[in-house]
N, CA, C and O of each residue as an XYZ file, in Angstrom:
380
protein
N       7.317      0.556    -30.663
C       6.699     -0.784    -31.009
C       5.135     -0.707    -30.351
O       4.935     -0.700    -29.136
N       4.224     -0.658    -31.223
C       2.862     -0.583    -30.809
C       2.464     -2.056    -30.211
O       2.975     -3.139    -30.497
N       1.459     -1.788    -29.345
C       1.014     -3.072    -28.564
C      -0.022     -3.782    -29.577
O      -0.595     -3.133    -30.451
N      -0.195     -5.018    -29.410
C      -1.221     -5.740    -30.254
C      -2.430     -6.106    -29.264
O      -2.303     -6.003    -28.044
N      -3.467     -6.486    -29.803
C      -4.623     -6.752    -28.778
C      -4.187     -8.034    -27.912
O      -4.530     -8.080    -26.730
N      -3.516     -8.964    -28.422
C      -2.824    -10.065    -27.563
C      -2.248     -9.482    -26.264
O      -2.548     -9.886    -25.141
N      -1.350     -8.442    -26.551
C      -0.549     -7.811    -25.467
C      -1.539     -7.203    -24.480
O      -1.394     -7.420    -23.277
N      -2.559     -6.437    -24.946
C      -3.526     -5.706    -23.997
C      -4.226     -6.788    -23.182
O      -4.366     -6.581    -21.977
N      -4.708     -7.994    -23.752
C      -5.405     -8.929    -23.206
C      -4.471     -9.553    -22.088
O      -4.958     -9.868    -21.002
N      -3.270     -9.711    -22.332
C      -2.313    -10.360    -21.479
C      -2.112     -9.311    -20.084
O      -2.147     -9.798    -18.954
N      -1.923     -7.976    -20.284
C      -1.738     -6.918    -19.486
C      -3.045     -7.012    -18.698
O      -2.917     -7.061    -17.474
N      -4.260     -7.044    -19.196
C      -5.490     -7.057    -18.344
C      -5.568     -8.236    -17.619
O      -5.987     -8.155    -16.464
N      -5.221     -9.406    -18.103
C      -5.235    -10.662    -17.260
C      -4.250    -10.537    -15.976
O      -4.559    -10.870    -14.832
N      -2.986     -9.984    -16.388
C      -2.132     -9.801    -15.245
C      -2.746     -8.733    -14.189
O      -2.667     -8.976    -12.985
N      -3.272     -7.714    -14.597
C      -3.770     -6.782    -13.727
C      -5.222     -7.263    -13.028
O      -5.770     -6.562    -12.177
N      -5.740     -8.451    -13.455
C      -7.002     -8.978    -13.172
C      -8.092     -7.988    -13.504
O      -8.913     -7.662    -12.646
N      -8.119     -7.495    -14.748
C      -9.165     -6.582    -15.274
C      -9.750     -7.377    -16.226
O      -9.019     -8.074    -16.929
N     -11.113     -7.399    -16.395
C     -11.924     -8.013    -17.416
C     -12.223     -6.868    -18.466
O     -12.630     -5.766    -18.098
N     -12.014     -7.164    -19.706
C     -12.164     -6.119    -20.687
C     -13.220     -6.790    -21.684
O     -13.057     -7.952    -22.055
N     -14.270     -6.045    -22.090
C     -14.988     -6.605    -23.174
C     -14.282     -6.249    -24.499
O     -13.210     -5.643    -24.530
N     -14.978     -6.680    -25.631
C     -14.325     -6.502    -26.990
C     -14.223     -4.912    -27.192
O     -13.140     -4.410    -27.494
N     -15.470     -4.068    -27.005
C     -15.119     -2.783    -27.157
C     -14.202     -1.997    -26.290
O     -13.592     -0.994    -26.661
N     -14.152     -2.524    -25.124
C     -13.095     -1.955    -24.181
C     -11.722     -2.295    -24.570
O     -10.790     -1.539    -24.298
N     -11.542     -3.527    -25.265
C     -10.219     -3.924    -25.604
C      -9.732     -3.044    -26.632
O      -8.522     -2.818    -26.637
N     -10.551     -2.444    -27.611
C     -10.056     -1.701    -28.651
C      -9.720     -0.295    -28.122
O      -8.708      0.290    -28.507
N     -10.544      0.218    -27.272
C     -10.349      1.427    -26.566
C      -8.943      1.490    -25.697
O      -8.106      2.375    -25.882
N      -8.803      0.472    -24.762
C      -7.571      0.244    -24.073
C      -6.460      0.247    -25.057
O      -5.541      1.048    -24.886
N      -6.449     -0.549    -26.049
C      -5.378     -0.723    -27.070
C      -4.938      0.734    -27.564
O      -3.746      1.033    -27.635
N      -5.899      1.570    -27.882
C      -5.720      2.835    -28.551
C      -5.027      3.776    -27.324
O      -4.017      4.445    -27.544
N      -5.635      3.745    -26.130
C      -4.919      4.420    -25.259
C      -3.561      4.131    -24.651
O      -2.783      4.985    -24.226
N      -3.387      2.911    -24.662
C      -2.125      2.486    -24.249
C      -1.007      2.739    -25.344
O       0.137      3.082    -25.048
N      -1.414      2.553    -26.524
C      -0.528      2.932    -27.549
C      -0.226      4.533    -27.623
O       0.891      5.010    -27.828
N      -1.343      5.226    -27.434
C      -1.110      6.621    -27.266
C      -0.183      7.087    -26.081
O       0.567      8.051    -26.231
N      -0.246      6.423    -24.965
C       0.632      6.647    -23.835
C       2.144      6.331    -24.309
O       3.075      7.115    -24.124
N       2.253      5.143    -24.911
C       3.627      4.803    -25.170
C       4.192      5.660    -26.418
O       5.407      5.773    -26.581
N       3.384      6.178    -27.174
C       3.806      7.175    -28.288
C       4.335      8.420    -27.586
O       5.343      9.022    -27.956
N       3.524      8.786    -26.468
C       3.912     10.147    -25.814
C       5.120      9.979    -25.048
O       5.872     10.937    -24.869
N       5.391      8.712    -24.534
C       6.505      8.447    -23.828
C       7.723      8.428    -24.657
O       8.760      8.898    -24.189
N       7.692      7.865    -25.994
C       8.651      7.888    -27.001
C       8.978      9.418    -27.360
O      10.136      9.837    -27.364
N       8.027     10.104    -27.617
C       8.200     11.507    -27.910
C       8.887     12.258    -26.782
O       9.675     13.169    -27.039
N       8.603     11.892    -25.538
C       9.284     12.698    -24.525
C      10.687     12.174    -24.301
O      11.475     12.916    -23.714
N      11.069     11.029    -24.686
C      12.394     10.554    -24.583
C      13.164     11.022    -25.744
O      14.391     11.060    -25.643
N      12.620     11.362    -26.776
C      13.523     11.781    -27.888
C      14.001     13.343    -27.589
O      14.954     13.795    -28.223
N      13.360     14.094    -26.678
C      13.734     15.422    -26.293
C      15.072     15.387    -25.696
O      15.344     14.591    -24.797
N      16.009     16.321    -26.223
C      17.572     16.414    -25.736
C      17.393     17.156    -24.473
O      16.954     18.302    -24.565
N      17.663     16.686    -23.326
C      17.643     17.290    -21.909
C      18.944     17.499    -21.415
O      19.079     17.842    -20.240
N      20.002     17.327    -22.207
C      21.395     17.470    -21.817
C      21.677     18.948    -21.292
O      21.517     19.966    -21.966
N      22.097     18.896    -20.056
C      22.488     20.266    -19.569
C      21.379     20.968    -18.810
O      21.611     22.020    -18.216
N      20.185     20.411    -18.818
C      18.972     21.085    -18.163
C      18.808     20.452    -16.719
O      18.739     19.249    -16.467
N      18.762     21.470    -15.855
C      18.632     20.891    -14.409
C      17.271     20.620    -14.138
O      16.364     21.170    -14.764
N      17.070     19.730    -13.162
C      15.613     19.187    -12.772
C      14.966     20.437    -12.032
O      15.614     21.211    -11.328
N      13.628     20.529    -12.281
C      12.945     21.575    -11.524
C      12.154     21.013    -10.449
O      11.781     19.841    -10.503
N      11.855     21.824     -9.408
C      10.994     21.241     -8.296
C       9.540     21.761     -8.693
O       8.613     21.271     -8.049
N       9.275     22.567     -9.541
C       7.995     23.089     -9.791
C       7.942     23.576    -11.305
O       8.887     24.130    -11.866
N       6.761     23.309    -11.868
C       6.737     23.708    -13.287
C       6.835     25.204    -13.619
O       7.304     25.627    -14.676
N       6.338     25.992    -12.596
C       6.692     27.519    -12.667
C       7.620     27.870    -11.654
O       7.758     27.184    -10.642
N       8.323     29.002    -11.898
C       9.346     29.570    -11.064
C       8.775     30.361    -10.011
O       8.693     31.584    -10.121
N       8.333     29.672     -8.886
C       7.702     30.392     -7.831
C       8.725     30.551     -6.610
O       9.691     29.818     -6.402
N       8.388     31.479     -5.962
C       9.117     31.636     -4.498
C       8.136     31.466     -3.522
O       7.063     32.061     -3.625
N       8.408     30.633     -2.471
C       7.533     30.580     -1.320
C       7.435     31.930     -0.484
O       8.393     32.690     -0.340
N       6.266     32.125      0.010
C       6.158     33.354      0.927
C       6.352     32.854      2.324
O       5.538     32.049      2.774
N       7.405     33.282      3.079
C       7.878     32.730      4.241
C       7.357     33.726      5.318
O       7.304     34.931      5.070
N       6.998     33.246      6.436
C       6.809     34.171      7.609
C       7.779     34.021      8.551
O       8.476     33.007      8.521
N       7.979     35.028      9.556
C       8.963     34.887     10.432
C       8.663     33.717     11.506
O       7.522     33.451     11.885
N       9.800     33.067     11.941
C       9.632     31.869     12.865
C       9.628     32.599     14.178
O      10.708     32.977     14.632
N       8.549     32.824     14.806
C       8.202     33.295     16.045
C       7.101     32.828     16.746
O       6.097     32.503     16.113
N       7.135     32.738     18.024
C       5.960     32.166     18.913
C       4.637     33.043     18.693
O       4.729     34.269     18.753
N       3.639     32.541     18.488
C       2.406     33.091     18.271
C       1.646     33.332     19.515
O       0.920     34.316     19.659
N       1.835     32.366     20.464
C       1.110     32.419     21.788
C       2.093     32.511     22.760
O       3.221     32.060     22.560
N       1.726     33.127     23.933
C       2.498     33.066     25.174
C       2.638     31.754     25.783
O       1.754     30.922     25.578
N       3.700     31.451     26.548
C       4.026     30.308     27.261
C       3.054     30.125     28.371
O       3.027     30.923     29.308
N       2.228     29.070     28.299
C       1.249     28.864     29.377
C       1.586     27.417     30.238
O       0.768     26.887     30.990
N       2.698     26.993     30.022
C       3.022     25.757     30.681
C       2.763     25.702     32.134
O       2.116     24.800     32.667
N       3.319     26.750     32.784
C       3.156     26.769     34.299
C       1.754     26.711     34.756
O       1.448     26.080     35.768
N       0.813     27.413     33.972
C      -0.490     27.307     34.318
C      -1.160     25.991     33.983
O      -1.975     25.575     34.806
N      -0.938     25.295     32.920
C      -1.444     24.018     32.578
C      -0.903     23.021     33.600
O      -1.700     22.177     34.012
N       0.279     23.010     34.037
C       0.964     22.118     34.947
C       0.375     22.286     36.293
O       0.171     21.319     37.027
N       0.118     23.425     36.602
C      -0.500     23.719     37.984
C      -1.777     23.030     38.436
O      -1.993     22.740     39.612
N      -2.733     22.750     37.283
C      -3.803     21.998     37.366
C      -3.846     20.426     37.103
O      -4.841     19.713     37.227
N      -2.567     20.027     36.715
C      -2.306     18.661     36.385
C      -2.246     17.700     37.756
O      -1.741     18.099     38.806
N      -2.774     16.520     37.605
C      -2.684     15.725     38.927
C      -1.375     15.327     39.495
O      -1.213     15.171     40.705
N      -0.278     15.136     38.453
C       1.008     14.861     38.862
C       1.964     15.409     37.919
O       1.738     15.199     36.727
N       3.069     16.126     38.269
C       3.965     16.826     37.441
C       5.499     16.643     38.067
O       5.663     16.893     39.261
N       6.378     16.300     37.424
C       7.722     16.198     37.925
C       8.769     16.661     37.019
O       8.874     16.091     35.933
N       9.553     17.614     37.316
C      10.507     18.189     36.419
C       9.972     18.771     35.223
O      10.621     18.634     34.186
N       8.926     19.378     35.208
C       8.288     19.881     33.892
C       7.609     18.975     33.138
O       7.170     19.353     32.052
N       7.412     17.709     33.542
C       6.776     16.749     32.754
C       5.660     16.229     33.455
O       5.624     16.196     34.685
N       4.629     15.767     32.625
C       3.283     15.228     33.225
C       3.576     13.774     33.584
O       4.142     13.044     32.770
N       3.222     13.368     34.723
C       3.307     12.016     35.081
C       1.917     11.304     34.877
O       0.893     11.704     35.430
N       1.961     10.329     34.126
C       0.628      9.345     34.006
C       0.742      8.015     34.580
O       1.884      7.562     34.659
N      -0.287      7.258     35.021
C      -0.239      6.027     35.604
C       0.227      5.004     34.456
O       0.080      5.244     33.258
N       0.781      3.888     34.945
C       1.368      2.941     34.088
C       0.088      2.191     33.503
O      -0.774      1.882     34.325
N      -0.090      1.913     32.348
C      -1.255      1.355     31.726
C      -0.970     -0.112     31.414
O      -1.799     -0.958     31.752
N       0.161     -0.463     30.786
C       0.395     -1.716     30.277
C       1.654     -2.436     31.335
O       2.707     -1.843     31.563
N       1.381     -3.560     31.808
C       2.420     -4.188     32.898
C       3.621     -4.718     31.956
O       4.603     -5.264     32.458
């Protein structure tokens, strides 16, 4: 069911968009084109087709999960003002 100029004016009013006369005709054509494309896509039989996560059948290249840097926690905590049980102690800011 194609839209009418009155439909487009109502949509524009609801969306708080001001359309000039030339823009109204262009918006009408574009919206009718979008609805035609949607109707065409809905007509396709998709029974038995599984959803895809990507348009192309790609495999992700994964790297090994290993630490890239050495553990330096002891060195960092040695220069911290206050540490307890491996945690940094900070002064209370909010009462």
